[in-house]
Structure formats: structure tokens, C-alpha cells
C-alpha positions in Angstrom: 10.4 4.0 11.8 8.0 6.9 12.4 6.8 10.1 10.8 7.8 13.0 13.0 6.2 15.9 11.2 4.6 16.8 7.9 4.0 20.1 6.1 1.3 20.7 3.5 1.0 23.4 0.9 -2.1 23.5 -1.4 -2.8 19.8 -0.8 -6.5 19.1 -1.3 -8.4 21.0 1.4 -5.2 22.4 3.1 -3.6 25.6 2.1 -0.6 25.7 4.5 -0.5 23.4 7.5 2.1 21.8 9.7 1.7 18.8 12.0 4.0 17.1 14.5 3.1 13.6 15.4 3.4 11.2 18.3 5.6 8.2 17.7 2.7 6.0 18.9 -1.0 6.8 18.4 -2.3 9.9 16.5 -6.0 10.7 16.4 -7.3 13.1 13.8 -10.7 14.2 14.8 -13.3 16.7 13.5 -16.6 16.9 11.7 -17.1 15.1 8.4 -15.8 17.2 5.5 -13.1 19.0 7.4 -10.1 17.2 5.9 -9.4 14.3 8.2 -9.0 11.8 5.4 -7.0 14.3 3.4 -4.4 14.4 6.1 -4.1 10.6 6.0 -3.9 10.7 2.2 -1.0 13.2 2.5 0.9 10.7 4.7 0.1 7.9 2.2 1.2 10.2 -0.7 4.5 10.9 1.2 5.2 7.2 1.6 4.1 6.0 -1.8 4.3 9.1 -4.1 0.6 8.8 -5.0 -2.8 9.4 -3.5 -4.8 6.5 -2.0 -8.0 7.9 -3.5 -7.2 9.1 -7.0 -4.8 8.1 -9.8 -4.5 11.7 -11.0 -2.0 13.8 -9.2 -3.7 17.0 -10.3 -6.7 16.1 -8.2 -4.5 16.5 -5.1 -4.0 20.2 -5.8 -6.1 22.6 -3.8 -8.8 24.2 -6.0 -7.7 26.9 -8.4 -4.0 26.6 -7.2 -1.2 25.7 -9.6 0.9 23.5 -7.4 1.0 21.4 -4.3 3.8 20.2 -2.0 4.1 17.7 0.9 7.2 17.6 3.0 7.8 15.2 5.9 10.6 14.0 8.1 10.9 10.3 8.9 12.9 9.0 11.8 14.6 5.6 11.9 15.7 4.3 15.3 18.3 1.5 15.1 17.5 -1.5 17.2 19.9 -3.1 19.7 22.5 -5.3 18.0 23.8 -8.4 19.7 27.6 -8.3 19.9 29.5 -11.4 19.0 32.4 -12.9 21.1 34.9 -11.9 18.5 33.7 -8.2 18.7 34.0 -8.3 22.5 37.5 -9.6 22.3 38.5 -6.8 19.9 36.9 -4.1 22.0 36.5 -4.9 25.7 34.6 -1.7 26.3 31.5 -3.0 24.5 28.6 -4.3 26.4 26.8 -7.5 25.4 24.4 -5.2 23.6 25.0 -1.8 22.0 23.4 0.7 19.6 25.0 0.9 16.3 23.9 4.3 15.1 21.0 5.7 17.1 18.4 7.7 15.2 18.7 8.7 11.6 16.3 11.0 9.7 15.1 11.4 6.1 13.5 14.6 4.7 11.1 13.7 1.9 9.7 16.4 -0.4 7.0 15.8 -3.0 5.9 18.6 -5.3 3.7 18.7 -8.3 2.8 21.7 -10.6 0.1 21.5 -13.2 1.5 20.6 -16.6 4.8 19.5 -15.2 6.4 16.3 -13.9 6.1 15.3 -10.3 9.2 15.8 -8.2 10.2 13.5 -5.4 13.3 14.4 -3.3 15.1 12.7 -0.4 17.2 15.0 1.7 16.9 17.6 -1.1 18.2 15.2 -3.7 15.9 13.9 -6.5 15.7 10.2 -7.1 16.9 9.0 -10.4 13.6 7.0 -10.6 10.6 7.7 -8.4 10.2 3.9 -8.1 13.3 3.9 -5.9 11.3 5.6 -3.1 8.6 2.9 -2.9 9.1 0.6 0.0 11.6 2.8 1.9 8.8 4.1 4.2 6.2 1.3 4.2 2.6 2.0 5.0 -0.7 0.1 5.4 -4.0 1.8 5.1 -7.4 0.5 6.3 -10.4 2.5 5.0 -14.2 2.1 4.5 -13.8 1.5 0.8 -11.5 -1.6 1.2 -14.4 -3.9 0.7 -14.2 -2.9 -3.0 -11.3 -5.4 -3.1 -13.9 -8.1 -2.6 -17.0 -6.6 -4.4 -15.4 -5.1 -7.5 -13.7 -6.8 -10.4 -10.3 -8.3 -10.8 -8.6 -5.0 -11.3 -9.1 -4.0 -7.6 -7.7 -7.2 -6.4 -4.6 -7.0 -8.6 -4.2 -3.4 -7.5 -4.2 -4.4 -3.9 -1.7 -7.3 -4.3 0.5 -5.3 -6.6 0.6 -2.5 -4.0 1.7 -5.0 -1.3 4.4 -6.6 -3.4 5.7 -3.3 -4.7 6.6 -2.2 -1.2 8.2 -5.6 -0.5 10.2 -6.1 -3.7 11.8 -3.4 -5.8 12.4 -5.9 -8.7 8.7 -6.7 -8.8 7.8 -3.1 -9.0 10.3 -2.5 -11.9 8.9 -5.5 -13.8 5.3 -4.3 -13.2 6.1 -0.8 -14.5 7.8 -2.3 -17.5 4.8 -4.6 -18.2 2.4 -1.7 -18.0 4.5 0.4 -20.4 4.8 -2.5 -22.9 1.1 -3.2 -22.6 0.2 0.4 -23.3 2.5 0.6 -26.3 1.3 -2.7 -27.8 -2.4 -1.7 -27.4 -1.7 1.6 -29.1 0.0 -0.3 -32.0 -3.0 -2.7 -32.3 -5.3 0.2 -32.5 -3.2 1.9 -35.2 -3.2 -1.4 -37.3 -7.0 -1.5 -37.1 -7.5 2.1 -38.1 -5.0 1.9 -41.0 -6.0 -1.6 -42.0 -2.5 -3.1 -42.2 -0.3 -5.3 -39.9 3.4 -5.2 -39.3 4.2 -8.5 -37.6 7.8 -7.7 -37.0 7.0 -4.3 -35.4 4.3 -6.0 -33.2 6.9 -8.6 -32.1 9.1 -5.8 -30.7 6.5 -5.4 -28.0 5.0 -8.9 -27.8 8.1 -10.8 -27.0 9.2 -8.7 -24.0 5.6 -8.5 -22.8 5.5 -12.3 -22.7 8.9 -12.4 -20.9 7.8 -10.0 -18.2 4.4 -11.8 -17.9 6.3 -14.9 -16.9 8.3 -13.0 -14.3 5.2 -11.4 -12.8 3.5 -14.8 -12.6 6.3 -16.4 -10.8 6.5 -13.6 -8.3 2.8 -13.5 -7.7 2.6 -17.2 -7.3 5.4 -17.3 -4.8 4.0 -14.4 -2.9 0.5 -16.0 -2.5 2.2 -19.2 -1.2 3.9 -17.1 1.6 1.0 -14.7 2.2 -1.9 -17.2 2.5 -0.9 -18.9 5.8 -0.4 -15.4 7.4 -3.7 -14.2 6.1 -5.5 -17.4 7.4 -4.0 -16.9 10.8 -5.4 -13.4 11.1 -8.8 -14.3 9.7 -9.1 -17.2 12.2 -8.3 -14.8 15.0 -10.9 -12.2 13.8 -13.6 -14.8 13.2 -12.8 -17.3 16.1 -12.1 -19.9 13.4 -15.8 -20.3 12.6 -15.3 -20.7 8.9 -12.7 -21.8 6.4 -11.3 -19.2 3.9 -9.3 -19.7 0.8 -7.5 -17.5 -1.7 -6.9 -18.9 -5.3 -4.5 -17.2 -7.7 -5.9 -17.5 -11.3 -3.6 -16.7 -14.3 -3.6 -17.6 -18.0 0.2 -17.2 -17.7 0.2 -20.4 -15.6 -0.1 -22.5 -18.8 3.1 -24.3 -19.7 2.7 -23.2 -23.4 1.7 -19.6 -22.6 4.1 -18.2 -25.1 2.5 -20.2 -27.9 -1.0 -19.3 -26.7 -0.1 -15.6 -26.7 1.2 -15.8 -30.3 -1.9 -17.7 -31.5 -4.1 -15.1 -29.9 -2.8 -12.3 -32.2 -5.8 -12.3 -34.5 -8.1 -11.9 -31.6 -6.0 -9.0 -30.2 -6.1 -7.3 -33.6 -9.9 -7.6 -33.8 -10.3 -6.3 -30.2 -7.6 -3.6 -30.7 -6.1 -4.6 -27.4 -4.1 -7.3 -25.7 -6.7 -9.8 -24.5 -4.5 -12.2 -22.4 -1.6 -11.7 -20.0 -0.8 -10.7 -16.5 -3.2 -7.8 -16.6 -6.0 -10.3 -16.6 -4.9 -12.2 -13.5 -7.4 -12.6 -10.6 -7.4 -13.6 -7.0 -10.5 -15.6 -6.1 -11.6 -15.2 -2.4 -13.7 -18.1 -1.0 -15.4 -18.8 2.3 -16.5 -22.4 3.1 -16.0 -23.3 -0.5 -18.2 -20.5 -1.9 -17.3 -17.2 -3.5 -17.0 -14.6 -0.8 -18.3 -11.8 -3.0 -21.7 -13.6 -3.5 -22.1 -15.6 -0.4 -20.1 -13.8 2.4 -22.0 -11.7 4.9 -20.9 -8.1 5.6 -19.2 -9.2 8.8 -17.3 -11.9 7.0 -16.2 -9.6 4.2 -15.0 -7.0 6.8 -13.1 -9.7 8.6 -11.6 -10.8 5.3 -10.4 -7.3 4.4 -8.9 -6.7 7.9 -7.1 -10.0 7.7 -5.7 -9.0 4.3 -4.4 -5.7 5.7 -3.0 -7.4 8.9 -1.2 -10.0 6.8 0.2 -7.1 4.7 1.4 -5.4 7.8 3.0 -8.6 9.2 4.8 -9.3 5.9 6.1 -5.8 5.6 7.4 -5.9 9.2 9.1 -9.2 8.6 10.8 -8.1 5.4 11.7 -4.6 6.4 12.7 -5.3 9.9 10.4 -2.7 11.4 6.6 -2.0 11.4 5.1 0.1 8.7 2.9 3.2 9.4 -0.7 2.2 10.0 -3.4 4.5 8.7 -7.0 3.7 10.0 -9.6 5.9 8.3 -13.0 6.1 10.0 -12.9 2.5 11.2 -14.8 3.0 14.4 -18.0 3.7 12.4 -17.5 0.6 10.2 -16.4 -2.1 12.6 -18.1 -3.9 15.5 -16.9 -3.6 19.0 -15.1 -7.0 18.9 -13.0 -6.2 15.9 -12.2 -2.7 17.2 -11.0 -4.2 20.5 -8.7 -6.6 18.7 -7.1 -3.7 16.8 -6.7 -1.7 20.1 -5.1 -4.8 21.7 -2.5 -4.8 18.9 -1.8 -1.2 19.6 -1.1 -1.9 23.2 0.9 -5.1 22.8 3.5 -3.5 20.5 2.4 -5.2 17.2 1.8 -1.7 15.7 4.3 1.1 15.9 3.0 4.5 14.8 -0.8 4.6 14.2 -3.0 7.3 12.6 -6.7 7.2 13.3 -9.5 9.5 12.0 -12.9 9.8 13.7 -15.8 12.3 13.5 -16.7 11.6 17.1 -13.8 12.8 19.4 -15.6 11.6 22.6 -15.8 8.1 21.3 -12.1 8.0 20.4 -11.1 9.3 23.8 -13.3 6.7 25.5 -11.8 3.8 23.4 -8.2 4.9 23.7 -8.2 6.6 27.1 -6.6 3.8 29.0 -4.3 2.4 26.4 -1.1 3.0 28.4 0.6 4.4 25.3 1.0 8.0 24.1 -2.0 9.3 22.3 -2.0 12.7 20.5 -5.1 14.3 19.3 -5.5 16.7 16.3 -8.7 18.6 16.0 -8.8 19.8 12.4 -9.1 23.6 12.6 -8.1 23.5 16.3 -5.1 22.6 18.4 -3.5 19.2 19.2 -3.8 17.7 22.7 -1.5 15.1 24.2 -2.9 12.5 26.6 
């Protein structure tokens, strides 16, 4: 799968722009503040129907404009399919290998107007639910702010893992969306009870019971995911760090308790006092450790960077395995943030075919050309405000 082209209208710093991409490596260069990251964000938005930077769609509209639109064309190239003996007997004209369907394309259009609902269309037809789009065109993004996953609170870590799992599993995404809706409704009800000084237990149960049920589903999915994800992550971390230290990832959840349903019910008075739901899947955390100590407190900057890159590479590998093709890889300003050894490892993966289509931003075009000049793969340069150059 690759993104062939993208058109932007009033998206962030862009008024009207069109880009056609290489199937392999695309370098977006230019001075800081010219819109390099905004172009990556548009690609991310096209794949996941949201910005990688802000939760508010309105912030993606160009200043003083009323709407924005992103349109892009994805191409899927069918891999060779091994023909069975039975198929050969039926049709003697078949070779031992043949292409089933060649290249197919999907035109994705996302538009948003202030005060209205966001529209997501595939080949000019709207999805019944926007969530149906998530995971069809997988993407992995590596950016300078990724260390927030380690340094910030549990919300950032849940956000990362939820994002990974949402692209892998549609059922998980639906359960997560349902949980967030129920949580919002229950919290609103708890606040009303406090303000009006009365409690309707039956009404509260309408939201509490399904919230507990979905909590258990999310816990089971997250627990199983970590079991599969952890060995892949450790493999990539050991490669990045030359296996100099031992890393661990521990999934912590109150939902793990066998009597969680009873615990949740007994916690009602505490919820009423706090005017919010104080236990559940929205409190889960993923603890990162290095050599038995908390990474956030005791890990060096280099160790934290290696940890984050290993997280993203593990995400990339899992998506590739489940989808059957590599996701898009977005690398935002990484050459300024990583040391030469880590950069070289990523470049090696571009050459050996691990990655498929890659997008890189850099404020120093000469450095990018020097690093990527002898890759042996197609590299296309986009100078923001200038013309693209193939090498």
C-alpha cells in the first residue's frame, strides 16, 4: 500500500496544494515554520481521520477560513499468490505464480466545516461510521514529542496503545468508543446528582452495568495485546541498544481483580462524592522499566529515545503482520533528535525492504541528501514553497 497523491484545501498553513509522492522515500524539506510537519499531519489525518497534534478538528482549518479538505489516493498492489496443484489442473495456462488483481486504488476525502460534522468518504461514498475507516490505511508516526509517552501521565500511554490497537482490531475500537461514551454519560449523571442533591440508583445502573461489561472486554484485549507486543518490542530495543540493558513493560489495571464488578459497585459513594467515575479502564497504565527501575525516573535520554523507537518499530511490525502489508511510516524531524547510530539503523531498514513508503521531514536539505544519497531506492524531495526533485 502507498499514498500516490494528496490535495489540501485550507488545511493548517496550506491554502491549496497538491503533492504526488514516490512509492518509496519522500523527503519534505524547508526552513522551520514552513509547513513540513503540517504536510505529515495531513497524511496522518487522511489515514486516521484526526490530527496527530490536536484533538480539535477546528484547529486544522487555515486561519479565518470556514472549512478544510484533504483528499488522497491510496494504491494497493496485490502480492503474488502461490497457485495450488488443483488450480493448475483446472487451468493449465496458469504459471506457478500469478497476480490475482494487480493494483487497486481508493480515493479518500475528508472535509470539515466549522459548526458541522466531519465528513469522511471513500470513493465518493460516506462511511456509515467513521470508525470503519480506521485501520484500512495503517500509519506509524515517529516525532520529537513521542517521549511524552514516557514522561507524561498514564493518559499518554493509554492513548498510544489504544491507537495501536484501534488500527489492528475494529472490535477493540468499537468497544473503546462505546466505553468513552458511557463514561461521559455516567460522569455527567454523577455531576447532576451532586448539583441537585439526589440519587437515582436505577438510572445510574443503566450506565454502570454496561460500563463494567465493556471494561472487562477492554482489559482482556489489552492484556492479550501486551502479551503479543512485548517480545516484539524487546527484540527491537535489544537491536537499538546492543542488548546492554533489560527492559520491561507492565500492564496495570484495576479491572484485573476477579471481583471487579463488586468493587465497582461498592465504589459508588466515592464516585458520587468525586462527581466522576474513579475506577475503570480509563485508569489503566503501562509501566515502563529498565533494569528493574522506572524508565521515566532513571532512564537516560538515550535510553528513553531507544525505548520510544522500539515501541514504534514494534507497532510497525505488528501492523505489517496483521494487515499483510507495511503501513506508511512518517518520520518528523528525526535527524535532529537521534544519534548517528540510531539514524543508520532506520536507514538500513529503508534499504532492506522492512519499510515500504516513508515520509521524512528535515530543516536541513543538504544533510538529508547526504544521508540518503546512496540508498539505492527512489528518493523524492519536496521543498516547501519550491519544486520537487527526484533522485
